[in-house]
DSSP file (Angstrom, degrees, kcal/mol; ACC not computed):
  #  RESIDUE AA STRUCTURE BP1 BP2  ACC     N-H-->O    O-->H-N    N-H-->O    O-->H-N    TCO  KAPPA ALPHA  PHI   PSI    X-CA   Y-CA   Z-CA
    1    1 A M              0   0    0      0, 0.0     2,-0.2     0, 0.0     0, 0.0   0.000 360.0 360.0 360.0 134.4   12.7  -30.1    5.2
    2    2 A A        -     0   0    0      1,-0.1     3,-0.0     3,-0.0     0, 0.0  -0.464 360.0-116.8 -76.4 143.1    8.9  -29.7    5.7
    3    3 A K        -     0   0    0     -2,-0.2     2,-0.1     1,-0.1    -1,-0.1  -0.559  33.3-109.5 -75.3 140.3    6.6  -29.4    2.8
    4    4 A P        -     0   0    0      0, 0.0     2,-0.3     0, 0.0    -1,-0.1  -0.453  35.2-109.8 -69.0 144.9    4.8  -26.1    2.4
    5    5 A T        -     0   0    0     -2,-0.1     2,-0.4    -3,-0.0    -3,-0.0  -0.590  28.8-143.2 -76.2 130.7    1.1  -26.2    3.1
    6    6 A R        -     0   0    0     -2,-0.3     2,-0.6    -3,-0.0    -1,-0.0  -0.806   6.9-151.2 -96.2 136.2   -1.0  -25.8    0.0
    7    7 A I        -     0   0    0     -2,-0.4    -2,-0.0     4,-0.0     0, 0.0  -0.929  11.5-142.6-108.9 119.2   -4.2  -23.9    0.3
    8    8 A S     >  -     0   0    0     -2,-0.6     4,-2.7     1,-0.1     5,-0.2  -0.364  26.1-110.3 -73.8 158.9   -7.0  -24.8   -2.1
    9    9 A P  H  > S+     0   0    0      0, 0.0     4,-2.4     0, 0.0     5,-0.1   0.872 120.4  52.3 -57.7 -36.3   -9.2  -22.1   -3.5
   10   10 A D  H  > S+     0   0    0      2,-0.2     4,-1.9     1,-0.2     5,-0.1   0.914 110.0  47.6 -66.3 -41.2  -12.1  -23.5   -1.5
   11   11 A M  H  > S+     0   0    0      2,-0.2     4,-2.4     1,-0.2    -1,-0.2   0.908 111.4  51.0 -65.4 -41.3  -10.1  -23.4    1.7
   12   12 A F  H  X S+     0   0    0     -4,-2.7     4,-2.9     1,-0.2    -2,-0.2   0.916 108.7  51.7 -61.3 -42.7   -9.0  -19.9    0.9
   13   13 A D  H  < S+     0   0    0     -4,-2.4    -1,-0.2     1,-0.2    -2,-0.2   0.862 110.1  49.3 -63.6 -35.2  -12.6  -18.9    0.4
   14   14 A R  H >< S+     0   0    0     -4,-1.9     3,-0.8     2,-0.2    -1,-0.2   0.906 112.7  47.4 -68.6 -40.6  -13.6  -20.4    3.7
   15   15 A I  H 3< S+     0   0    0     -4,-2.4     3,-0.5     1,-0.2    -2,-0.2   0.927 121.7  35.5 -65.2 -44.9  -10.7  -18.5    5.5
   16   16 A A  T >< S+     0   0    0     -4,-2.9     3,-1.8     1,-0.2    -1,-0.2   0.235  86.6 112.1 -91.8  13.5  -11.6  -15.2    3.8
   17   17 A G  T <   +     0   0    0     -3,-0.8    -1,-0.2     1,-0.3     4,-0.1   0.614  56.1  78.8 -65.7 -13.0  -15.3  -16.0    3.9
   18   18 A H  T 3  S+     0   0    0     -3,-0.5     2,-0.5    -4,-0.1    -1,-0.3   0.674  74.9  91.7 -71.4 -13.5  -16.0  -13.2    6.4
   19   19 A L  S <  S-     0   0    0     -3,-1.8     2,-0.2     1,-0.1     7,-0.0  -0.693  85.8-120.9 -81.9 129.2  -15.8  -10.7    3.6
   20   20 A D        -     0   0    0     -2,-0.5    -2,-0.1     1,-0.1    -1,-0.1  -0.501  15.3-157.8 -70.4 131.8  -19.2  -10.1    2.1
   21   21 A R        +     0   0    0     -2,-0.2    -1,-0.1    -4,-0.1    -2,-0.0   0.354  49.8 128.5 -93.0   5.3  -19.4  -11.0   -1.6
   22   22 A D    >>  -     0   0    0      1,-0.1     4,-2.4     2,-0.0     3,-0.6  -0.421  67.1-127.6 -59.5 130.8  -22.4   -8.7   -2.2
   23   23 A P  H 3> S+     0   0    0      0, 0.0     4,-2.5     0, 0.0    -1,-0.1   0.830 108.9  54.1 -54.1 -35.0  -21.5   -6.5   -5.2
   24   24 A A  H 3> S+     0   0    0      2,-0.2     4,-2.0     1,-0.2     5,-0.1   0.898 109.8  47.2 -66.9 -38.5  -22.4   -3.3   -3.2
   25   25 A A  H <> S+     0   0    0     -3,-0.6     4,-2.2     2,-0.2    -1,-0.2   0.883 111.1  51.6 -68.4 -38.4  -20.0   -4.4   -0.4
   26   26 A V  H  X S+     0   0    0     -4,-2.4     4,-2.7     2,-0.2     5,-0.3   0.928 108.0  52.4 -63.0 -44.2  -17.3   -5.1   -3.0
   27   27 A R  H  X S+     0   0    0     -4,-2.5     4,-2.2     1,-0.2     5,-0.2   0.924 109.4  49.2 -58.0 -45.3  -17.7   -1.7   -4.5
   28   28 A R  H  X S+     0   0    0     -4,-2.0     4,-2.0     1,-0.2    -1,-0.2   0.905 112.3  48.5 -61.9 -41.0  -17.3   -0.1   -1.1
   29   29 A R  H  X S+     0   0    0     -4,-2.2     4,-2.4     2,-0.2    -2,-0.2   0.923 112.5  45.9 -67.3 -44.1  -14.1   -2.1   -0.4
   30   30 A V  H  X S+     0   0    0     -4,-2.7     4,-2.1     1,-0.2    -1,-0.2   0.860 112.5  51.2 -70.8 -32.6  -12.4   -1.3   -3.7
   31   31 A V  H  X S+     0   0    0     -4,-2.2     4,-2.4    -5,-0.3    -1,-0.2   0.911 111.4  49.1 -65.3 -41.1  -13.3    2.4   -3.5
   32   32 A A  H  X S+     0   0    0     -4,-2.0     4,-2.4    -5,-0.2    -2,-0.2   0.912 111.7  47.1 -65.4 -42.8  -11.8    2.4    0.0
   33   33 A I  H  X S+     0   0    0     -4,-2.4     4,-2.5     2,-0.2    -1,-0.2   0.890 112.6  50.3 -68.3 -37.0   -8.6    0.7   -1.0
   34   34 A E  H  X>S+     0   0    0     -4,-2.1     4,-2.5     2,-0.2     5,-0.6   0.920 111.0  48.8 -64.9 -42.0   -8.2    3.0   -4.0
   35   35 A R  H  X5S+     0   0    0     -4,-2.4     4,-1.6     1,-0.2    -2,-0.2   0.921 113.9  46.5 -63.6 -43.4   -8.7    6.1   -1.8
   36   36 A L  H  <5S+     0   0    0     -4,-2.4    16,-2.4     1,-0.2     4,-0.4   0.913 119.2  40.0 -63.0 -44.2   -6.1    4.8    0.7
   37   37 A M  H  <5S+     0   0    0     -4,-2.5    16,-1.8    14,-0.3    17,-0.5   0.797 130.7  20.5 -79.9 -28.9   -3.6    3.9   -2.0
   38   38 A E  H  <5S+     0   0    0     -4,-2.5    -3,-0.2    -5,-0.2    13,-0.2   0.719 132.1  14.3-117.5 -26.3   -4.0    6.9   -4.3
   39   39 A R  S  <<S+     0   0    0     -4,-1.6    12,-0.3    -5,-0.6    -3,-0.1  -0.097  70.9 122.4-151.2  45.9   -5.6    9.9   -2.7
   40   40 A S  S    S+     0   0    0     -4,-0.4     2,-0.3    10,-0.4    11,-0.2   0.627  83.6  15.1 -85.7 -13.1   -5.7    9.7    1.1
   41   41 A M  E    S-A   50   0A   0      9,-2.6     9,-2.9    -3,-0.1     2,-0.4  -0.933  78.0-108.9-149.7 171.9   -3.7   12.9    1.6
   42   42 A T  E     -A   49   0A   0     -2,-0.3     3,-0.1     7,-0.3    -3,-0.0  -0.910  31.0-117.9-111.2 134.6   -2.6   16.0   -0.3
   43   43 A F  E >>> -A   48   0A   0      5,-3.5     3,-1.8    -2,-0.4     4,-1.2  -0.554  44.8-104.7 -69.2 123.6    1.0   16.6   -1.3
   44   44 A P  T 345S+     0   0    0      0, 0.0    -1,-0.1     0, 0.0     4,-0.0  -0.205  97.1   5.9 -57.2 133.7    2.0   19.9    0.5
   45   45 A G  T 345S+     0   0    0      1,-0.1    -2,-0.1    -3,-0.1    -3,-0.0   0.290 123.3  65.0  82.9 -10.2    2.2   22.9   -1.7
   46   46 A T  T <45S-     0   0    0     -3,-1.8    -1,-0.1     2,-0.1    -3,-0.0   0.589  87.0-135.2-118.3 -15.3    0.9   21.3   -4.9
   47   47 A N  T  <5 +     0   0    0     -4,-1.2    -2,-0.0     1,-0.2    -5,-0.0   0.730  58.2 143.8  61.3  21.8   -2.7   20.4   -4.0
   48   48 A Q  E   < -A   43   0A   0     -5,-0.6    -5,-3.5     1,-0.0    -1,-0.2  -0.827  50.8-128.0 -93.7 121.2   -1.9   17.0   -5.7
   49   49 A P  E     +A   42   0A   0      0, 0.0     2,-0.3     0, 0.0    -7,-0.3  -0.488  34.8 171.4 -71.4 137.6   -3.6   14.0   -4.0
   50   50 A V  E     -A   41   0A   0     -9,-2.9    -9,-2.6    -2,-0.2   -10,-0.4  -0.888   7.8-171.3-135.4 167.4   -1.3   11.2   -3.0
   51   51 A G     >  -     0   0    0    -14,-0.4     4,-1.7    -2,-0.3     3,-0.5  -0.662  48.5 -61.1-142.4-161.5   -1.7    8.0   -1.0
   52   52 A L  H  > S+     0   0    0    -16,-2.4     4,-2.9     1,-0.2     5,-0.2   0.814 123.5  63.4 -62.6 -32.1    0.0    5.1    0.5
   53   53 A D  H  > S+     0   0    0    -16,-1.8     4,-1.6     1,-0.2    -1,-0.2   0.913 104.7  46.8 -59.7 -43.4    1.3    3.9   -2.9
   54   54 A F  H  4 S+     0   0    0    -17,-0.5     4,-0.5    -3,-0.5    -1,-0.2   0.928 113.8  47.6 -63.2 -46.5    3.3    7.1   -3.3
   55   55 A L  H >< S+     0   0    0     -4,-1.7     3,-1.1     1,-0.2     4,-0.3   0.891 109.8  52.6 -65.0 -39.4    4.7    6.9    0.3
   56   56 A L  H >< S+     0   0    0     -4,-2.9     3,-1.7     1,-0.3    -1,-0.2   0.856 101.4  60.9 -64.5 -34.1    5.7    3.2   -0.2
   57   57 A N  T 3< S+     0   0    0     -4,-1.6    -1,-0.3     1,-0.3    52,-0.2   0.625  89.6  70.2 -70.9 -10.8    7.6    4.0   -3.3
   58   58 A L  T <  S+     0   0    0     -3,-1.1    -1,-0.3    -4,-0.5    -2,-0.2   0.673  85.3  77.7 -75.2 -16.6    9.9    6.2   -1.3
   59   59 A I  S <> S-     0   0    0     -3,-1.7     4,-1.2    -4,-0.3     5,-0.5  -0.851 100.0-114.3 -91.2 113.1   11.2    3.0    0.2
   60   60 A P  T  4 S-     0   0    0      0, 0.0     2,-3.2     0, 0.0     3,-0.2  -0.200  74.3 -30.9 -55.3 134.7   13.5    1.6   -2.4
   61   61 A V  T  > S+     0   0    0     41,-0.4     4,-1.6     1,-0.3     3,-0.3  -0.234 133.4  64.6  58.5 -58.4   12.4   -1.7   -4.0
   62   62 A V  H  > S+     0   0    0     -2,-3.2     4,-2.2     1,-0.2    -1,-0.3   0.893  98.2  54.8 -61.4 -41.1   10.6   -3.1   -0.9
   63   63 A G  H  X S+     0   0    0     -4,-1.2     4,-2.5     1,-0.2    -1,-0.2   0.863 105.0  53.5 -61.2 -36.5    8.0   -0.4   -1.0
   64   64 A S  H  > S+     0   0    0     -5,-0.5     4,-2.2    -3,-0.3    -1,-0.2   0.891 108.7  49.2 -65.6 -39.5    7.1   -1.2   -4.6
   65   65 A F  H  X S+     0   0    0     -4,-1.6     4,-2.2     2,-0.2    -2,-0.2   0.907 111.7  48.5 -66.1 -41.4    6.5   -4.9   -3.7
   66   66 A I  H  X S+     0   0    0     -4,-2.2     4,-2.4     2,-0.2    -2,-0.2   0.924 111.9  49.5 -64.9 -43.6    4.3   -3.9   -0.8
   67   67 A G  H  X S+     0   0    0     -4,-2.5     4,-2.5     1,-0.2    -1,-0.2   0.889 111.0  49.6 -61.9 -40.0    2.3   -1.5   -3.0
   68   68 A A  H  X S+     0   0    0     -4,-2.2     4,-1.8     2,-0.2    -1,-0.2   0.891 110.0  51.1 -66.7 -39.0    1.9   -4.2   -5.7
   69   69 A A  H  < S+     0   0    0     -4,-2.2     4,-0.4     2,-0.2    -2,-0.2   0.918 113.0  45.1 -64.3 -42.2    0.7   -6.7   -3.1
   70   70 A M  H >< S+     0   0    0     -4,-2.4     3,-1.0     1,-0.2     4,-0.4   0.888 112.3  51.5 -68.8 -37.8   -1.9   -4.2   -1.8
   71   71 A G  H >X S+     0   0    0     -4,-2.5     3,-1.1     1,-0.2     4,-0.5   0.795  99.4  65.6 -67.0 -27.9   -2.9   -3.3   -5.3
   72   72 A S  H 3X S+     0   0    0     -4,-1.8     4,-1.7     1,-0.3     3,-0.4   0.670  81.1  79.5 -69.1 -16.3   -3.4   -7.0   -6.1
   73   73 A Y  H <> S+     0   0    0     -3,-1.0     4,-2.1    -4,-0.4    -1,-0.3   0.882  87.8  56.9 -57.0 -37.3   -6.2   -7.1   -3.6
   74   74 A M  H <> S+     0   0    0     -3,-1.1     4,-2.4    -4,-0.4    -1,-0.2   0.858 102.3  55.2 -63.9 -33.7   -8.4   -5.5   -6.3
   75   75 A L  H  X S+     0   0    0     -4,-0.5     4,-2.3    -3,-0.4    -1,-0.2   0.903 105.9  51.5 -63.3 -40.2   -7.6   -8.5   -8.5
   76   76 A W  H  X S+     0   0    0     -4,-1.7     4,-2.0     1,-0.2    -2,-0.2   0.916 110.6  47.8 -63.1 -42.7   -8.8  -10.8   -5.8
   77   77 A E  H  X S+     0   0    0     -4,-2.1     4,-1.6     2,-0.2    -1,-0.2   0.887 109.6  53.9 -64.7 -37.9  -12.1   -8.9   -5.6
   78   78 A A  H  X>S+     0   0    0     -4,-2.4     5,-2.2     1,-0.2     4,-0.6   0.898 107.4  50.8 -62.6 -40.3  -12.3   -8.9   -9.4
   79   79 A R  H ><5S+     0   0    0     -4,-2.3     3,-1.1     1,-0.2    -1,-0.2   0.914 108.4  51.8 -62.2 -43.0  -12.0  -12.7   -9.4
   80   80 A N  H 3<5S+     0   0    0     -4,-2.0    -1,-0.2     1,-0.3    -2,-0.2   0.804 107.1  53.6 -65.0 -28.8  -14.8  -12.9   -6.8
   81   81 A L  H 3<5S-     0   0    0     -4,-1.6    -1,-0.3    -5,-0.1    -2,-0.2   0.607 114.5-118.3 -79.6 -11.0  -17.0  -10.8   -9.0
   82   82 A G  T <<5 +     0   0    0     -3,-1.1    -3,-0.2    -4,-0.6    -2,-0.1   0.795  49.5 173.9  79.1  28.7  -16.5  -13.2  -11.9
   83   83 A M      < -     0   0    0     -5,-2.2    -1,-0.2     1,-0.1    42,-0.0  -0.279  38.1 -90.4 -67.2 157.9  -14.9  -10.6  -14.1
   84   84 A S     >  -     0   0    0      1,-0.1     4,-2.2     4,-0.0     5,-0.2  -0.213  27.8-116.9 -69.3 158.3  -13.4  -11.8  -17.4
   85   85 A K  H  > S+     0   0    0      1,-0.2     4,-2.3     2,-0.2     5,-0.2   0.844 115.8  57.2 -63.6 -32.9   -9.8  -12.9  -17.8
   86   86 A W  H  > S+     0   0    0      2,-0.2     4,-2.3     1,-0.2    -1,-0.2   0.933 107.7  46.4 -63.4 -45.6   -9.2  -10.0  -20.1
   87   87 A Q  H  > S+     0   0    0      1,-0.2     4,-2.2     2,-0.2    -2,-0.2   0.916 114.2  47.6 -62.7 -42.5  -10.3   -7.5  -17.5
   88   88 A M  H  X S+     0   0    0     -4,-2.2     4,-2.5     2,-0.2    -1,-0.2   0.846 109.5  53.9 -68.9 -32.5   -8.2   -9.1  -14.8
   89   89 A T  H  X S+     0   0    0     -4,-2.3     4,-2.4     2,-0.2    -2,-0.2   0.916 108.5  49.4 -65.9 -42.7   -5.2   -9.2  -17.2
   90   90 A R  H  X S+     0   0    0     -4,-2.3     4,-2.1     2,-0.2    -2,-0.2   0.916 111.8  48.9 -60.2 -42.5   -5.5   -5.5  -17.8
   91   91 A M  H  X S+     0   0    0     -4,-2.2     4,-2.2     2,-0.2    -2,-0.2   0.912 110.7  49.6 -64.6 -42.4   -5.7   -5.0  -14.1
   92   92 A A  H  X S+     0   0    0     -4,-2.5     4,-2.6     1,-0.2    -1,-0.2   0.882 109.0  53.7 -63.9 -37.2   -2.6   -7.1  -13.5
   93   93 A G  H  X S+     0   0    0     -4,-2.4     4,-2.6     2,-0.2    -1,-0.2   0.898 106.9  51.4 -63.0 -40.7   -0.8   -5.2  -16.2
   94   94 A N  H  X S+     0   0    0     -4,-2.1     4,-2.2     2,-0.2    -2,-0.2   0.927 112.1  45.8 -61.6 -44.7   -1.6   -1.9  -14.4
   95   95 A V  H  X S+     0   0    0     -4,-2.2     4,-2.5     1,-0.2    -2,-0.2   0.901 112.8  51.7 -64.4 -40.2   -0.3   -3.3  -11.1
   96   96 A G  H  X S+     0   0    0     -4,-2.6     4,-2.7     2,-0.2    -2,-0.2   0.902 109.8  47.6 -64.3 -42.1    2.8   -4.6  -13.0
   97   97 A V  H  X S+     0   0    0     -4,-2.6     4,-2.7     2,-0.2     5,-0.3   0.925 112.9  49.2 -64.9 -43.7    3.6   -1.3  -14.6
   98   98 A D  H  X S+     0   0    0     -4,-2.2     4,-2.3    -5,-0.2    -2,-0.2   0.908 112.6  48.4 -61.8 -41.6    3.2    0.5  -11.3
   99   99 A W  H  X S+     0   0    0     -4,-2.5     4,-1.3     2,-0.2    -2,-0.2   0.934 112.6  47.6 -62.9 -46.5    5.5   -2.0   -9.6
  100  100 A A  H  < S+     0   0    0     -4,-2.7     4,-0.3     1,-0.2     3,-0.2   0.909 114.5  45.5 -64.6 -42.4    8.1   -1.7  -12.4
  101  101 A L  H >< S+     0   0    0     -4,-2.7     3,-1.1     1,-0.2    -1,-0.2   0.892 113.1  50.9 -67.6 -37.8    8.1    2.1  -12.3
  102  102 A G  H 3< S+     0   0    0     -4,-2.3   -41,-0.4    -5,-0.3    -1,-0.2   0.711  98.4  66.9 -71.7 -20.1    8.2    2.1   -8.5
  103  103 A A  T 3< S+     0   0    0     -4,-1.3    -1,-0.2    -3,-0.2    -2,-0.2   0.590  73.1 105.3 -78.3  -9.4   11.1   -0.2   -8.4
  104  104 A I  S <> S-     0   0    0     -3,-1.1     4,-1.4    -4,-0.3     5,-0.1  -0.609  82.1-115.1 -72.4 119.2   13.4    2.4  -10.0
  105  105 A P  T  4 S-     0   0    0      0, 0.0     2,-2.0     0, 0.0    -1,-0.1  -0.249  84.0  -6.7 -60.4 142.1   15.6    3.7   -7.1
  106  106 A L  T  4 S+     0   0    0      1,-0.2     3,-0.3   -49,-0.2     4,-0.1  -0.177 136.1  50.3  70.5 -41.7   15.2    7.3   -6.1
  107  107 A V  T >4 S+     0   0    0     -2,-2.0     3,-1.0     1,-0.1    -1,-0.2   0.372  77.5 101.2-105.3   4.8   12.8    8.4   -8.9
  108  108 A G  T 3< S+     0   0    0     -4,-1.4     4,-0.3     1,-0.3    -1,-0.1   0.732  77.6  56.7 -64.2 -23.6   10.3    5.5   -8.5
  109  109 A A  T >  S+     0   0    0     -3,-0.3     3,-1.1   -52,-0.2     4,-0.3   0.753  91.0  73.1 -79.9 -22.9    7.8    7.7   -6.6
  110  110 A I  G X  S+     0   0    0     -3,-1.0     3,-1.9     1,-0.3     4,-0.4   0.899  88.8  57.4 -61.4 -43.9    7.5   10.3   -9.4
  111  111 A P  G >> S+     0   0    0      0, 0.0     4,-3.5     0, 0.0     3,-1.4   0.735  89.9  76.1 -61.9 -18.3    5.5    8.2  -11.8
  112  112 A D  G <4 S+     0   0    0     -3,-1.1    -2,-0.2    -4,-0.3   -58,-0.1   0.713  87.0  61.0 -65.7 -17.8    2.8    7.8   -9.1
  113  113 A F  G <4 S+     0   0    0     -3,-1.9    -1,-0.3    -4,-0.3     3,-0.1   0.766 120.2  24.2 -73.4 -24.0    1.7   11.3   -9.9
  114  114 A F  T <4 S+     0   0    0     -3,-1.4     2,-0.6    -4,-0.4    -2,-0.2   0.727 121.1  49.7-114.2 -32.5    0.9   10.3  -13.5
  115  115 A F     <  +     0   0    0     -4,-3.5     2,-0.9   -17,-0.0    -1,-0.2  -0.894  59.3 177.6-117.5 101.8    0.2    6.5  -13.5
  116  116 A R     >  -     0   0    0     -2,-0.6     4,-2.1     1,-0.2     3,-0.2  -0.818   3.5-178.0-107.5  93.6   -2.3    5.5  -10.8
  117  117 A S  H  > S+     0   0    0     -2,-0.9     4,-2.6     1,-0.2     5,-0.2   0.866  80.6  52.9 -62.8 -38.8   -2.8    1.8  -11.2
  118  118 A N  H  > S+     0   0    0      2,-0.2     4,-2.2     1,-0.2    -1,-0.2   0.864 109.1  49.6 -68.0 -34.7   -5.4    1.5   -8.4
  119  119 A T  H  > S+     0   0    0     -3,-0.2     4,-1.9     2,-0.2    -1,-0.2   0.905 112.0  48.5 -67.9 -41.2   -7.5    4.3   -9.9
  120  120 A R  H  X S+     0   0    0     -4,-2.1     4,-1.7     2,-0.2    -2,-0.2   0.912 112.7  48.0 -62.9 -42.6   -7.3    2.6  -13.3
  121  121 A N  H  X S+     0   0    0     -4,-2.6     4,-2.3     1,-0.2    -2,-0.2   0.871 108.0  54.7 -68.1 -36.4   -8.3   -0.7  -11.8
  122  122 A L  H  X S+     0   0    0     -4,-2.2     4,-2.9     1,-0.2    -1,-0.2   0.901 106.1  52.8 -61.6 -39.7  -11.2    0.9   -9.9
  123  123 A A  H  X S+     0   0    0     -4,-1.9     4,-2.2     2,-0.2    -2,-0.2   0.895 108.9  49.5 -62.9 -39.4  -12.5    2.2  -13.2
  124  124 A I  H  X S+     0   0    0     -4,-1.7     4,-1.9     2,-0.2    -2,-0.2   0.925 113.7  45.5 -64.6 -44.3  -12.4   -1.3  -14.7
  125  125 A I  H  X S+     0   0    0     -4,-2.3     4,-2.9     2,-0.2     5,-0.2   0.913 112.1  51.5 -66.9 -42.4  -14.3   -2.8  -11.7
  126  126 A R  H  X S+     0   0    0     -4,-2.9     4,-3.2     1,-0.2     5,-0.2   0.916 108.1  51.9 -60.3 -43.0  -16.8    0.1  -11.7
  127  127 A K  H  X S+     0   0    0     -4,-2.2     4,-1.8     2,-0.2    -1,-0.2   0.919 112.0  46.7 -60.2 -43.0  -17.5   -0.4  -15.3
  128  128 A H  H  X S+     0   0    0     -4,-1.9     4,-3.0     2,-0.2     5,-0.4   0.938 114.7  46.4 -63.5 -47.3  -18.1   -4.2  -14.7
  129  129 A L  H  X S+     0   0    0     -4,-2.9     4,-2.6     1,-0.2     7,-0.3   0.900 110.9  52.3 -64.3 -40.2  -20.3   -3.5  -11.7
  130  130 A D  H  < S+     0   0    0     -4,-3.2    -1,-0.2    -5,-0.2    -2,-0.2   0.871 116.7  40.2 -62.8 -35.9  -22.3   -0.8  -13.5
  131  131 A R  H  < S+     0   0    0     -4,-1.8    -2,-0.2    -5,-0.2    -1,-0.2   0.911 129.1  26.5 -79.0 -44.5  -23.0   -3.2  -16.4
  132  132 A H  H  < S+     0   0    0     -4,-3.0    -3,-0.2     1,-0.2    -2,-0.2   0.658 132.5  30.8 -99.1 -17.6  -23.7   -6.4  -14.4
  133  133 A H    ><  +     0   0    0     -4,-2.6     3,-2.2    -5,-0.4    -1,-0.2  -0.541  64.0 167.7-138.1  69.1  -24.9   -5.1  -11.1
  134  134 A P  G >  S+     0   0    0      0, 0.0     3,-1.3     0, 0.0    -1,-0.1   0.699  70.1  70.9 -62.8 -19.6  -26.7   -1.8  -11.8
  135  135 A A  G 3  S+     0   0    0      1,-0.2    -5,-0.1    -6,-0.1    -6,-0.0   0.681  92.2  59.7 -69.7 -15.2  -28.3   -1.7   -8.3
  136  136 A T  G <  S+     0   0    0     -3,-2.2    -1,-0.2    -7,-0.3    -6,-0.1   0.470  74.6 124.9 -91.9  -0.5  -24.8   -0.9   -6.9
  137  137 A V    <   -     0   0    0     -3,-1.3     2,-0.3    -4,-0.2  -113,-0.0  -0.342  43.3-163.7 -61.8 134.6  -24.3    2.3   -8.9
  138  138 A T        -     0   0    0     -2,-0.0     2,-0.5     0, 0.0    -2,-0.1  -0.909  20.0-120.7-119.9 150.1  -23.6    5.2   -6.7
  139  139 A V        -     0   0    0     -2,-0.3     2,-0.3     2,-0.0    -2,-0.0  -0.783  31.1-145.9 -89.3 127.7  -23.7    8.9   -7.4
  140  140 A E              0   0    0     -2,-0.5    -1,-0.0     1,-0.1     0, 0.0  -0.676 360.0 360.0 -97.4 149.9  -20.4   10.6   -6.9
  141  141 A R              0   0    0     -2,-0.3    -1,-0.1     0, 0.0    -2,-0.0   0.460 360.0 360.0 -79.8 360.0  -19.8   14.1   -5.7
């Protein structure tokens, strides 16, 4: 049996090096992923914004894993920004709660109306960027 290839953090950074690490670029990417996952469309008849996370949770078990993997992208960006372990632990907890709630068959999509892990994680990243990289602050509509 062949041994799995291990990728060192340096090698991973070289592979993913095409992503700009500029804090303003990171802010744009995490805002875009949050918008895609949490509020890319409106739920018909309710005017409630939903996103890919809600739709993925309609797929029993597998959808929750895919949503958690996509939500973990924000953790990777947080690591690249040098955020504290406490902040990243909170973010991982948000993704974990969303994953656990989404794994409940048939009703797993309902908590996505109330617990939006990607929106919570975006708020944590924005707070860090506003404090440590004030030039990246954007005015929201």
